[in-house]
ZAMARGU-4260 file (C-alpha; in steps of 0.2 Angstrom, whole numbers, plus 5000, padded with zeros to 4 digits):
<rodrens>
0) 5044/4894/4885 | 5039/4906/4899 | 5049/4922/4900 | 5056/4925/4917 | 5068/4939/4922
5) 5069/4939/4941 | 5083/4943/4953 | 5086/4948/4971 | 5074/4935/4978 | 5076/4935/4997
10) 5067/4928/5012 | 5062/4939/5027 | 5070/4935/5044 | 5056/4926/5054 | 5065/4929/5071
15) 5055/4937/5085 | 5069/4950/5088 | 5075/4959/5073 | 5081/4976/5067 | 5081/4983/5050
20) 5088/4999/5044 | 5084/5008/5027 | 5084/5024/5019 | 5093/5040/5024 | 5084/5050/5038
25) 5082/5068/5043 | 5086/5074/5060 | 5074/5068/5074 | 5067/5086/5075 | 5064/5088/5057
30) 5053/5072/5055 | 5044/5076/5071 | 5039/5093/5064 | 5030/5083/5051 | 5022/5070/5063
35) 5023/5069/5082 | 5013/5055/5090 | 5013/5050/5108 | 5005/5033/5111 | 5000/5027/5128
40) 4999/5008/5129 | 4984/4999/5137 | 4986/4995/5155 | 4982/4977/5156 | 4997/4970/5166
45) 5014/4964/5161 | 5008/4947/5158 | 4996/4953/5144 | 5007/4966/5137 | 5022/4954/5135
50) 5019/4952/5116 | 5027/4957/5099 | 5029/4975/5096 | 5035/4986/5082 | 5046/5000/5087
55) 5049/5013/5074 | 5064/5025/5077 | 5072/5039/5068 | 5091/5035/5071 | 5100/5052/5067
60) 5114/5061/5076 | 5111/5077/5085 | 5112/5092/5073 | 5129/5101/5074 | 5131/5119/5080
65) 5133/5133/5067 | 5148/5145/5069 | 5136/5157/5079 | 5132/5143/5091 | 5114/5141/5085
70) 5110/5122/5083 | 5103/5118/5065 | 5085/5112/5065 | 5088/5100/5050 | 5103/5092/5043
75) 5106/5079/5030 | 5113/5063/5039 | 5119/5046/5034 | 5109/5037/5047 | 5094/5027/5044
80) 5077/5024/5052 | 5076/5008/5061 | 5062/4996/5063 | 5063/4984/5078 | 5051/4969/5081
85) 5053/4963/5099 | 5044/4954/5113 | 5041/4968/5125 | 5033/4969/5143 | 5022/4984/5148
90) 5037/4992/5156 | 5048/4989/5141 | 5035/4997/5130 | 5035/5013/5141 | 5054/5013/5141
95) 5054/5012/5122 | 5042/5026/5120 | 5052/5038/5131 | 5067/5036/5120 | 5071/5052/5110
100) 5073/5043/5094 | 5056/5033/5095 | 5043/5039/5082 | 5030/5025/5086 | 5027/5010/5096
105) 5013/4998/5092 | 5008/4979/5094 | 5009/4968/5079 | 4992/4965/5073 | 4985/4953/5060
110) 4984/4959/5042 | 4974/4951/5028 | 4970/4953/5010 | 4956/4965/5005 | 4947/4950/4999
115) 4942/4951/4981 | 4924/4946/4976 | 4920/4933/4962 | 4914/4940/4946 | 4899/4933/4936
120) 4906/4939/4919 | 4918/4932/4908 | 4935/4939/4902 | 4928/4943/4885 | 4912/4952/4893
125) 4924/4964/4903 | 4934/4970/4889 | 4931/4979/4873 | 4942/4980/4857 | 4956/4970/4866
130) 4957/4982/4881 | 4952/4979/4899 | 4938/4991/4903 | 4948/4998/4918 | 4963/5003/4907
135) 4951/5011/4895 | 4941/5020/4909 | 4957/5029/4916 | 4962/5035/4900 | 4978/5025/4899
140) 4975/5020/4881 | 4976/5038/4874 | 4990/5044/4886 | 5007/5049/4880 | 5015/5041/4895
145) 5017/5022/4898 | 5026/5023/4915 | 5044/5021/4908 | 5057/5026/4921 | 5046/5023/4936
150) 5049/5009/4949 | 5033/5001/4955 | 5031/4991/4971 | 5018/4978/4975 | 5016/4972/4993
155) 5004/4958/4992 | 5004/4939/4990 | 5019/4938/4978 | 5019/4936/4959 | 5020/4923/4946
160) 5036/4929/4938 | 5035/4917/4923 | 5018/4924/4917 | 5019/4932/4900 | 5012/4948/4907
165) 5028/4951/4915 | 5040/4947/4901 | 5055/4958/4901 | 5051/4966/4918 | 5065/4966/4930
170) 5056/4958/4946 | 5065/4961/4962 | 5057/4949/4974 | 5057/4948/4993 | 5047/4936/5004
175) 5043/4943/5021 | 5032/4927/5026 | 5037/4910/5032 | 5028/4902/5017 | 5033/4898/4999
180) 5039/4912/4988 | 5025/4907/4975 | 5009/4917/4974 | 4998/4904/4980 | 4982/4915/4980
185) 4984/4924/4964 | 4979/4941/4971 | 4997/4949/4970 | 4999/4942/4952 | 4982/4950/4947
190) 4986/4967/4955 | 5004/4968/4947 | 4996/4964/4930 | 4985/4979/4932 | 4999/4991/4936
195) 5012/4985/4923 | 5007/4970/4914 | 5011/4967/4896 | 4997/4962/4884 | 4991/4944/4886
200) 4983/4935/4871 | 4981/4951/4862 | 4972/4960/4877 | 4979/4975/4886 | 4978/4973/4905
205) 4991/4985/4911 | 4989/5004/4914 | 5008/5007/4914 | 5016/4993/4903 | 5032/5004/4901
210) 5038/5000/4918 | 5054/4990/4917 | 5057/4987/4935 | 5046/4981/4949 | 5048/4977/4968
215) 5037/4962/4973 | 5036/4960/4992 | 5026/4945/4998 | 5019/4951/5014 | 5003/4940/5015
220) 5003/4921/5014 | 4989/4908/5016 | 4988/4912/5035 | 4988/4931/5032 | 5002/4942/5039
225) 5006/4955/5052 | 5008/4974/5053 | 5026/4971/5056 | 5029/4964/5039 | 5020/4978/5030
230) 5031/4991/5039 | 5047/4981/5035 | 5041/4979/5017 | 5037/4998/5015 | 5055/5002/5021
235) 5062/4989/5009 | 5053/4996/4995 | 5058/5014/4998 | 5076/5009/5001 | 5076/5001/4984
240) 5069/5015/4974 | 5051/5012/4973 | 5041/5028/4967 | 5024/5020/4968 | 5020/5007/4982
245) 5003/4998/4980 | 4995/4989/4994 | 4978/4980/4993 | 4977/4974/5011 | 4970/4979/5027
250) 4969/4976/5046 | 4960/4961/5052 | 4952/4968/5067 | 4939/4954/5070 | 4954/4942/5069
255) 4964/4952/5081 | 4950/4951/5094 | 4948/4932/5092 | 4966/4929/5094 | 4966/4939/5110
260) 4951/4929/5116 | 4960/4913/5111 | 4974/4918/5123 | 4961/4918/5137 | 4956/4936/5138
265) 4937/4940/5141 | 4928/4947/5126 | 4927/4965/5134 | 4946/4965/5138 | 4950/4958/5121
270) 4940/4971/5112 | 4947/4985/5122 | 4965/4979/5119 | 4962/4977/5100 | 4955/4994/5099
275) 4971/5001/5107 | 4981/4991/5095 | 4970/4997/5080 | 4973/5015/5086 | 4992/5014/5088
280) 4995/5005/5072 | 4986/5019/5063 | 4998/5031/5071 | 5012/5019/5067 | 5008/5019/5048
285) 5006/5038/5049 | 5024/5040/5057 | 5031/5028/5043 | 5022/5039/5030 | 5030/5054/5037
290) 5047/5046/5036 | 5044/5041/5019 | 5039/5059/5014 | 5055/5066/5022 | 5065/5056/5009
295) 5061/5068/4996 | 5075/5079/5003 | 5087/5065/4998 | 5080/5063/4981 | 5068/5048/4984
300) 5050/5050/4979 | 5038/5037/4985 | 5019/5037/4985 | 5009/5025/4997 | 4993/5019/4989
305) 4981/5007/4998 | 4964/5000/4996 | 4949/5007/5006 | 4942/4990/5010 | 4927/4979/5005
310) 4917/4979/5021 | 4902/4990/5015 | 4886/4982/5009 | 4876/4996/5001 | 4862/5000/5003
315) 4861/4992/5020 | 4876/5000/5027 | 4893/5008/5024 | 4910/5006/5032 | 4923/5019/5033
320) 4941/5017/5026 | 4951/5004/5035 | 4970/5004/5040 | 4982/5006/5033 | 4973/5017/5020
325) 4965/5028/5033 | 4982/5034/5040 | 4988/5051/5035 | 5001/5050/5021 | 4992/5036/5012
330) 4981/5038/4996 | 4966/5028/5000 | 4956/5020/4985 | 4938/5016/4982 | 4931/5005/4969
335) 4920/5010/4954 | 4910/4999/4943 | 4901/5001/4926 | 4882/5003/4926 | 4873/4989/4916
340) 4873/5000/4900 | 4891/5002/4902 | 4890/5021/4899 | 4892/5028/4917 | 4901/5023/4933
345) 4894/5020/4950 | 4902/5016/4967 | 4904/4997/4970 | 4892/4991/4984 | 4906/4984/4994
350) 4918/4999/4993 | 4921/5008/5009 | 4917/5026/5011 | 4929/5041/5014 | 4943/5037/5001
355) 4953/5050/4993 | 4952/5043/4975 | 4943/5030/4965 | 4948/5017/4952 | 4940/5003/4942
360) 4936/4989/4954 | 4922/4978/4947 | 4925/4964/4934 | 4943/4968/4932 | 4953/4957/4919
365) 4971/4954/4924 | 4984/4940/4925 | 4981/4923/4933 | 4995/4912/4941 | 5000/4899/4929
370) 4995/4909/4913 | 4980/4917/4906 | 4968/4929/4912 | 4955/4930/4926 | 4942/4942/4933
375) 4942/4949/4951 | 4932/4963/4960 | 4936/4974/4975 | 4945/4989/4981 | 4960/4978/4979
380) 4958/4979/4960 | 4955/4998/4960 | 4971/5001/4970 | 4983/4995/4956 | 4973/5006/4943
385) 4977/5021/4954 | 4995/5015/4956 | 4997/5013/4937 | 4990/5030/4934 | 5002/5037/4947
390) 5016/5029/4937 | 5010/5038/4921 | 5010/5055/4930 | 5027/5050/4938 | 5034/5048/4921
395) 5028/5065/4915 | 5034/5074/4931 | 5051/5065/4929 | 5053/5071/4911 | 5049/5089/4918
400) 5062/5087/4931 | 5050/5089/4946 | 5045/5071/4952 | 5039/5074/4970 | 5026/5065/4979
405) 5016/5081/4983 | 5015/5085/4965 | 5011/5068/4960 | 4996/5068/4973 | 4991/5085/4966
410) 4991/5078/4948 | 4981/5063/4953 | 4968/5073/4963 | 4967/5088/4952 | 4964/5077/4936
415) 4952/5065/4944 | 4935/5065/4936 | 4917/5063/4941 | 4910/5067/4924 | 4906/5048/4920
420) 4898/5045/4937 | 4880/5040/4938 | 4869/5054/4944 | 4865/5055/4963 | 4883/5049/4968
425) 4889/5054/4986 | 4906/5063/4984 | 4911/5055/5001 | 4911/5038/4993 | 4922/5042/4978
430) 4934/5056/4984 | 4940/5067/4970 | 4933/5054/4958 | 4940/5042/4945 | 4959/5044/4942
435) 4964/5050/4925 | 4980/5047/4915 | 4989/5062/4907 | 4984/5066/4890 | 4997/5077/4883
</rodrens>
């Protein structure tokens, strides 16, 4: 009988106009000191601009005066950041941007999976001594930590809650799509298995199998998703105590251009408008990351980790990190594979360049919906390795009484290794190197 311990399953509100409030906020001035963005919408006429927009606000009362009459620069308040999704005209966009509480305004753009690549190897060929090679490569097997006490969030295609890899894990699920709650793709189940999966058929697949609670946000369905769903899911994850948030997804820029062309826009105008949407969404994710970072003052530590993307085709060409991973405040992840001899690592041909860290991303063994194991390759697979290692370091910092996102990033970057890299690698392709688990 399949084990399943899941609760809190919810469905996102599909309405066009909606507002959601989440974690406690700093004063408006405090957050803007971390990140201030002024976004000017493309002037294409009200008919074109009347579309779905994301408005991110920091709803906080004005700081009170001190006895000496000096207004405090930062105060703890009970108010919450607000995410509003609404149909706006060009004039409405400008009005929203002029509001003091507005942090960012951006059109809803299509998002998609960082599509995994098919592997030619078998499960047995990609593991040794009953341990997936990625788990071995990051040093998780010899680590004194297993992720206990850390809450992980996976924003993806959902999960198979009945898979034996998740036995005993409290899965809090929320569906942000209009589709089935099920993971019909398998991508989310695979990623979750890499982060906190228990052993399957005698094989270790999880980097941090001591994690006892995970938040599973289904943000992508068979038809993809939108940047509005990602923003809402990040807010939901932080509000529910996620310490590590893993996202193996990216912006579908070509799809955005095509959608605008399908609305009747000439290619030149559609491309120009899509570029503006690309830019403002990067700033939107940066603003959201700044709000997430500000929550440390309220005892909430959350680290945003995202895939760099699979658009490169080495040696022909390389593509830079794609959104949301490219946004400030996100830890972007490149993919590494093993050389044929299996003794060194090399950057995956498909891995986008400019990432901050790297993880195993080629021929990765993890959970498959319906049971059993399967292989996938991609920066999508590298990202949960980094998330898992982050959980291990998070546990260590938690035990030392100093779990902070800044310290967590320092540990990940400071302990990353390039010692196993094949000679001649380009540092810009792998960032600080392969993430490594704590060993003492």
